[in-house]
N, C-alpha and C positions, 0 to 999 in steps of 0.2 A: 285900301286894303280892308278885307272883310274881317270883322271882329270874331275872334275865336271863342267858341263856347267853353264853359267850365269843364265839361266832359272831355273835349278835345285837348285843352291845355293840361289837364291832369294826365291824360294818356301820353302826351309828349314828355312830361316830367318823368313818368314811370318808365318810359322807353329809355331816356337818358340815364336814369338811375340803374336800370338793368344793364345797360351797356358798360357802365363803370363798375359793375359787380357789387352794388350796394345791397346789403341784406335788408330786405323790406320788412322782415319780422321785427326789426328794431328801429327802423326809420319810417316816420310818417310824413306825408306831404299833402299839401292842399293849395289849390289855386283859387283865390278870391279876387275879383276885380282884375287888377294888373299886377298882382303880387303872388309870388310863389313862396310858401312858408314850409320849411323843413324842421321837424322836431324829432326828439328821441335820441338814439345813439347811432353814430355814423361808423359802420364797420362793413367789411366785405363778407361774402358768403362763407369764406374759409376762416373767418374770425379775426383776420389780420386788420390792422388799422391803416387808415389813409395818411399820407404825408401832405404837407401844404401845397406842393405842386399838383398833386392829384385832386385835391379839393378845388384848387384854382381851375383845373381843367374841367371838373364837374360843373362849376358855376359858369364857365365860359360856354360849355355845350348847352346848358339850359338857356342861356342868353341867346345863343345862336338859333335855337329852335323856337324860342318865345321872345322875339325882339320886342323891346319896349316894356317888358315885365321887370319888376324889382324882385330880387332874390334875397330872402332872409333865412339864414340858418341859425336857429336857436336850439342847438343840439346840446346834449349833456357833455360831449367831449370836444365839440367845435362850435365856434361862433363866427358867422360870416355873413357878409352882404356883398353886393357887387363891388364895393370899395375896399373892404378889408377881410382878412382871414386870421382867426386867432385859435390856437390849440388850447383847450381848457384842461386837459389832463386825462388820465386813465380812469377806468371805472372804479368807483369808490368801493364796490363790493369785493374787489380783489384784496383789499386790506383786511376785511372781515374774514375771508377765507384763510389768509395768512395767520392772523391772530388765533384762529380756531386750531390750526395745525400746531402752533406754539403751545396752546393749552393742552393738547393731546400729548405732546412730547414731554411736557412738565409732569403730567399725571403718570406717565409710564416710567419716568425716572424716579419719582417718589415711591411708587409701588414696588 
């Protein structure tokens, strides 16, 4: 089997991510050697989140297109490899927006 160039493997990963509706503005990917590494925030174009089955399908499709590659997802909201998938939680910035709204409400009640 012919070894795939880094450009070709990155292209395959980008194609799979696009097929699954991943917003590439928040998700970065890189293929080095025989490893695919995903970083950033995993979300869809419409802003919705993935569930575990969808992440599993994403990993499976990457493996199908890049057989023999190791997949590592070190995302802010997900952690996954070819062996496990873990949801880490929602964006931390949402709590700041919520507390900002609370401060505005408090000030308007005092005034």
